[in-house]
N, C-alpha and C positions, 0 to 999 in steps of 0.2 A: 346496547345503546341506551342512552339516557332520554327521559321525556323532553318532548318539545325540540328533537333534533338529534343528531349524531355527535358523538364526542367532538370531533373537529369542528362541527358548527359552534359548539359551545365554547371551544377554546377561542375560535376566531370572535365570537362576540364578545369575549372578555378582552382580548387583545386590542381591539378595535375601541374600546371604551375606556382605556386607562392611560395616564401620561408616565413617562418615564425621565428620570432627571438624567442630566449629562453622564453620571458615573453609573447609571443603570439602577440607581437604587429606586425603589418604589416609594413614591409620596404618599403621605397619610391619606390624602384626598383619593388616591389611586386605591389603596387597600379598602376604603369605605365602598367605593365604586365596584369593585370586585364583589363585595359581600352583597351589594343591591342587585347587581346584575345575576348573580346566582339565584337569589330569591324570585327577581321578577322573572327571568327567563326559564327557570327551572322547578322553582319551588322546592329546591332541594335542602333542606336544612340539615346543620352539622348536629351530632348528638353524641355523648361520650362513650358508647361503644360502637361507635363506626367502625367497619372493618376496613383493612387496608385496600380491598378491592373496590369499596366506596370512595376512598380518598383519590384513587389514581388519576381520575379526570381533572379533579382540581389541582393536585400537585404537577401534573403535566401542563396545566394550563398556566400556572405560575411560573413554573420553569421556562416556558416560552416567553412570558413578560419580563421576565430578568436576564433575558439574554442567553438563555440556557445555563446560566450558574446553578451549582447544585441546589436541590430543595429536599428538605425532609419534612416528614409530617406523622404524627401520631394522634390518636384520641385517648381520652383519660383512661379508658379500660381496655384498649387494644394497642398492641404495636402496630406501626404503621408501615410508610413507603420512603425510600430513598430513590430519588431520581437525578440521572447524570446522564450528558450527552443525548437527551432526547428519549430516553427510556427508563423503565423502572428496573433499577439494579438489585434492589431488595424489597421483598415485600412483607417482612417481619422486622422492620426495623425500629430500633428505639436509639436515644442517645442521651448523655448526660445532661446537655442544655435543654432538650425538649422535656425531659423529665423535670428539671428545675422549674421550667415556665409552667408547667402544670401545678407544680406544688405553690408557687409563689403568685400566679396569675399576673406577672408582670413580662413586661417586655426585657430581653436579656441580650446585651451585645457584649461579647466576649471572644476570647481566645481558648477555646477547650484545651484542658491538659490531658484529658483520655477520649478515647473513642475514634471514630472513622475520620472526623476533621480535627484530629489533634495539632494544635499549632497553627489552625488557620481561622482568621477572624469570622465569625458567624453572627447573625442577629435572628433571634426566635422571638416569635410573639404568640399571646393565646388567642385562640378563637373562642370568644364567649357566646354563651346562650342569654337568653333574654334577663337573667337574673343577674348577671355579669360575672357568672363562674365560668372559670377556665373548663372548657370540656375538651378541647383539642390544642395542639400547638403546631405550628408551621414554621420552618427556618430556612434560611438561604445562606449559602457563603457569602460573605460580603467582600467581593473582589475590589469594590470600590475602595475599601480600605487599604487593600493589598497594593492597588495601583497608585493610589496616593501617598502610600508611605506612612500614613497617620496611624496612630494607635488608639485604642480604646482608652478610656479614662476610667 
């Protein structure tokens, strides 16, 4: 159980406080709101050697926010989690795009050529510390791109 409430309470607080666009894509404002909620409700910091177990509640919450699209997450020093269909299907996960985001400290929208999501559009963003360094990365399968038929540039 997390501080200040159960895992389910935590997910509910986040879901109630973010907006989703028509295609289920998280808006920048929503990502900032998620970060604020985590700090205000939980005081839960992200750090570079966060374990997969510590990532699970956040990854599950984001999974719900994006209409249960697949979500992956890892920290700089530890493999992470892969979430699909409402549950963690891998708690020792890493992927090529997560690793590239940690190296470059940039958001990457791509269609991976290898890994679990080979051939599927994904968007992966860094989670940064106070100094702006990428200490973790989180990604979602970009079904909005698939449904709209558009490709990444």
